[in-house]
N, C-alpha and C positions, 0 to 999 in steps of 0.2 A: 858670591856663598860657592856658584859652579867654579870660582879662582881656585879657592879651597877642594875642593872634590877633589878637579881634575889632579891638583898636586900631590893626593892623600891617593890619591889611585896609581900615581906615578909611584911614591915611595914604596904601596904596596904592592908592584907589579916589581920592581928592586927586591924589594926579604923574598916574594914567590920565588925569583931567580937564585937566590943564599943559599936561598932553603936544599933544592930540588938540584943544586950542589954538595951539599949537605951530606944528603940524605942517597943520592948516587956513588959516593965516597965512604959512603960508612960497606961496613958486612952486612950488616945485619938493616934490616928496619927497623924490625919487633921480633925482642927476645921470645916472642910466644907464650911462655913463662907467667906472664905478669898482665894481670887488667889492669887499663888507667886512662882515663879521659884527656891524662896531659901524658899519655908515648907517646912520643915523635910522632908513630904513623898518623895516631887518632887527632891531636894538631894539627898537624898539615893537612885529613881532608878536611876542619872547621873551617883553617887558613884562607885553603882553592878556594871553596864552597864559599865563601864571606864572600869573595873576590869576586867570583865566578858571578856573584847574586848583580854584584857593579857594573861588572864591563860585560859577563852572554860571551867571555870568548870563549872560541870551540875546541882547543890546547886545555883550557881550565876542564874542561866538561870533561873532557877522554880521560887528565889524569881526574877528575874524580873518578870515574868508576874503575877504572881501575886500581887504585888503591882503596874503595868502596869492595871491591869484592876481592881482595886480598886479607884486610881487618876482618872479614866476614868466614873467609876460608879459614882463617886464624885464630879465631876464636871457637868454631863450632869444636875443636878441636880442646877446650879446658873447659877440666873440669875446678869445679870450684862454688864455696857459698857464700863468697861475695861476689852482690848482686848491687852494691851501693852503687852511688851513680858518677862519684870523683875518680875513684881507687877499685872500683868494683866492676863488673861484665853488663851492665844496665851500659853503661857509657857509650855501647860499640851500639847497643839499638837507640838514644841516642844522637851517638853520628846519623844512621840511617833516617831519620827518623828527618833531622837540620837538613840532608840532603836530599827527600824525600819534595819537603818543605819548597827547595830553592828551586831544582829540577822536576818538578812534580810527574820524576818515572815512581810506577806503583811499584816497583818490584822491592827498594830499601822499606818502601810501608810496610810490605809484608815485612820484613823480615827484621823491620824497630816490633812487630807486635810476635814475632815468633821470640823474641829475644825476653819476654815480655811474658809471654805464654811459658818460656822456660825457668821464668822465676817463679815464675806462680805451683808451678811441677818440685821444686828444689826443695829439697831439704829444708833452707837458709828463709822459707816463707814457712812449712808444715811445724815449725820448730822455733820458729820470731827468734835464729837465730842473729838476726840484725837486729839491736835492741839501745842502738844512739838514735836521737831524732835530727841525726845534725844535716843541712841541704848536699855537704858534701858525702859524708861518711856515716847518712843514717837515712831512718826514713822516709825523713822529711824529699830527701831527693830523688826517693822512687817514688810519692806521689807526684815531686815538677815532671819527672815521668810519664809517668803511665796520663797526669792529671795533659798533661801537652800530648802523647797519644792517644787520647780519648781525643780532644779538641779537629782531633787529622783523622780518624779516622770512625766516632762517633759508634762505634765499638760497644756494645751496653756494658758488656761484662767487664771492661775496663776501666769501663764509669765507676761499675761497684767495687770492683776496685781501689779504686781510687776513694772513694765514700769511709770506705774502711778503714785506709788508714788514715783519711784527718779523724778520726774518735781518734785509733791508737793514739798518733798526736802529743791531740787534745788530753788524754788520757793520762798519758806521761811526764805533763808538764807538772814544775812544780809552786806550788802561790810562799811566796815571803814576805815580811812585809816590806823591801819594795815592790810586791809584783810576781806577775807570771815568768817564768823560767823554763829551758833546759839545759840538760848540762848536772845533776846533782849537786849533794849538797857544797861541791868545790866549785860555782856559778854561783855563790849566793851572794856572793861579793864582787859580783863583776869578772871572774878571772879566766872566763873562756865564751870571751865576746865574740862577732864578727862576721863576717860574711859566708864563710864556707863551714865553721865546726857551732857558731855561737847561738843566740838565741835573735839575732835580727836575720840569720838568713830562714830559719823557723817561721815567724811571725811573717815574715815579710811571700812566703811562698802559702801560706795560710790566708792573707790577706789578699790576694792577685787573685785566688777559688772565691773570693770569699766576694769580690768585685765582677768578676765572670758570670758568675751564676747568683747573684741577688742576693746573698745570706746574711741579712742584718749583725745578727747575735757573734759569729762567724767572724766581720770583720774588728766588730768592740770586744773579739778578745785577740784578735793578733795584733791592735794597737796599744793595746791591754802589755801584752807581753813587748812587742821595741820599745813601749818608755821605756821599762824597764832599763832596757839595754843603754837606751839612748842615755837617760839618765845617769846612769854609773860614767858615761865620757862627760859630761856637761859639771856631774858633780869633781871631778877630775880633778879640768883642768882650773873650779874657783879658784881649788884647794894646790892647784896646785901641785897635784899625783904622778910627780911625773914614772915613777916608775910604772902607776897602774894606765899612767892612758899613752905615753908613748914609748915605751917599752916592748912592748910589739906592734908596729904599724901597718899592718901588714893586711890584706887582702882575708886570707883564709882564717886570723882569729882575734885580729887588734878591731885598734881603731879607723882603720881607713873600712874594714867591711859595714862596719856597723854604718859611716855617715856614707859607703854607699844604697843601701838598707834605707836608713833617710829619709837622702833623693830621691829614689826610687820607688815610696811612697809620697816624700813630698809632690813627686808630680801629679798626684793623683787627687792632692789638695789635701790632704790631711797631716798637721803639723806645721803652720805655718806660720805659726806667729812667735821665733822669727825662724822667717823659712829656712827650706834645707836648701837652700843655696845660699842665705847669711852665712847659716853653721859653717856650710863648707868651705867659704870665703875666711870665713873667721882658724880656721884651723890653715889656712892658706903658709901663713913666714912659717909654725911650727914645721908642717909636712916638705916644705921645701931641703929649710930646715936639717931637714931630717935622712931627706937623700943624699945631701950629700956624703952624707957617713953611710947608709945602704950600701955593702958590699955585692948583695945577691941581685939576680935580672930577673925571678921568672914568678909569674902570675901568682902564686896563693899567698908567697916571704917575701918578695921585692919586690922593684920598683915599679914592673909590667903593671903590678896590682892597681897602685899610682897614678900609672895611667888611663888606666878605667877608668879611675875614681870620676879624672880629668877628663874622660869625654862625654861622660851620661852631663856633665856637671856645665861641657860643654853645648850637649846635644840642647840643654834647657832654657840657657841665656845669651846662646850664640860671643859670651866676655872671653874673647881675647887672650885674657888674661892663663884662662885656662889648657889656651893650647902651647 
């Protein structure tokens, strides 16, 4: 295992140096007009932060400080009602929180709390402007941020806001013949699945909170909600409905996202017959075949999202087939 870790650390260093050259060649690191967790600056901070967690290299730490300070100075001047996690301003709060967790520098925790406070004082919060439930663009993403921030800060008011969001998300759920789901009537037949925008991401967010705080009724609800989406892709595979199963294999809205949530929930012992790892293995040939046709490389809609699924499968099984 040490050899594999050392090998991948070398690869990550190479990626880091290449990305730094690209950033220095760019005329603008961040356009300052659009909030996005996947903007070049925010993605660069998260990647550098992850690499630093393994290497503890001083050069990386200095880069993290410099870029995060730049991020906060730019976002301070942005006025918006988009506070979603992946495409809105709370993405910057999430970056600060992750930097705090890795470095222990409390200034970044205070910045993260500042973003949370700003959201709670905004029109987006007061008038419920964000009505979607998804992890990427809705309430589940905001809940994910607030809950993790509460665990980091132990600020009581942050925990109270997280509780409010849980009630809202549960109340927003639809009950159909196949179970609980989010996304409206267009999602009743599994047309909006996946980790980022679909029911899987919402269910997984609720499930993890239920596990941390030992809330059996919320855990049971989230398990039932996840079964809705999982059963959709299983039924589609059995009927060879490739339009539903494999037209969209993305992490964001497709089969990959559902399998990833299944894997992360399965890690805790839920839905182990057959196990979540066996289900991923069962789709391996279909996924690798689709990868040959895929021309996008980004995280949400491209090959990188498949890489996330295979990485998690490897971490749970150490099966070299996933490498």
